[in-house]
N, C-alpha and C positions, 0 to 999 in steps of 0.2 A: 715306080720301082724304076730305081739308081740302074744308070748305062754301068757303073759301073759292076767284077763282081763283091758280093757282100756274103762273106765265110761266114759260118758256126759251125758250134760244135756240143756238140752234151753225151753226156754216158746214160748208160744206162746197168742198171745191180742187171745179169742174162738169168729172171724170173721169167715163171708162166706170163708176167701178167708185164714186160717188157713190153711188149707187141701193141699192147695197150696205150700204156709212156710216149713209146715213140711217135703213135700218131695223133694224138693230143695235141705235143710236142711241136708233129707238125703243124699241126694245124693252124696251134696259135703264131704260130709264128710266121706262115706264110696265106694268112687269109686274110689280108689287105694286102694281098703281094700280086698275088696270080687272079685267076678266073676260077668260082666254083667248078667249072667243075676239072679243071685241068684237077685241082684240091683231089677230089674226090679220089683223082687216077693215084698221084701220087701218095694220098694216107692210104690204097690199097695199096702198093706197091710197095710201101717200107712196111708198112704193119706186113709183109709174106716175105722178105727179107732178113727185116727180127725176127722172126718166125725160126727161117732156118736159123740167123744164126743162132737159137735160144736151142732149137731146136738137132740141127749136127753140128753144129761147135760143141754143144758140153760145155756149155756155161754154165756154171751154177748162180746160186746166188748170189755168192759172194764175188763172184764175177766180172765183170767190165764190159763191156761193147758200147761202141764210141757210132753213133752217126753225125759225119762231117755233112752240110748244108750250103749248097755257094749257087749264089740266082744272079743273074746276068739277066739285060737285057728279055732274050730273045728265047734262054736256053735256065735247065735247071740242073743243077746235078748232087744228086747222093750218092754218099757210100754207105756203106756200113761194117765193123770192123771188128773181128774178134780175134782171140788166139789159139781160134782151131784149126785143119793140120787143111782144110778147104776144100775144092775138087776142081776136077775138069768140066768147064761146065760143056752139055752136047752139043755140035753143031746148028743144030735140030731139034728144040725140049717138046718132049711129045710127052704125054701123060704118061702117069706107069700103070700097070697089073694093079699094085695097091693101095691106087689114090693119088698118089703123093705124082707132082711134077706137074702144081698149076699154076706157082711162083714162077717159076724158068718160063714155062708159057704166057704168061702176064709183062713177066720183064718182056719176052720179042715182040709179046702186040702195044704192048703201053709209051713203047720209049724208043727216041736214036739211039742210043746206045746203050752197048752194057757189059757188063766184063768182074772176073773174075780176076782179081792178084792174087799173089801167097805171096811174096817176100816176108814179111812178117807177118804170118796168124793170113789169114785170111779179110782179103775187103771186096765182095761184090758192092760194086757201083752201078747205081745210071744216072745219064740225059733222059730228059722229056722237053720237047719243045712246045714253048707258053705263050697261050691265047694274049692278047688284052686285055687284062683285069678289069677293066673299063668295062 
């Protein structure tokens, strides 16, 4: 794994299959760069964040969601951006009565940092510390 930052981006259509495509893209991109345990966590998190972008960002099949991936020797950062109006994340994510809210709980538990930027649309980002790939 390189010591310098290695950024890449991919565009996804905002359709129902966007989470599966995002998981496949991340798995193909990172499979030989991070440990299998880290890859499992990251693909689950990507799936949750992209699902939220489709569901809550009101993305249609013709709209685009952009996923940025940057990796350094000991940390991975992923950003999922859409043109939705955004939201203010709760200080302490918890399960909602309607059964939702698990994605934010996973972000809280599986990452070293995460947040939401709403400068132009919505960008949910997270960072994960990495184990050695070998």
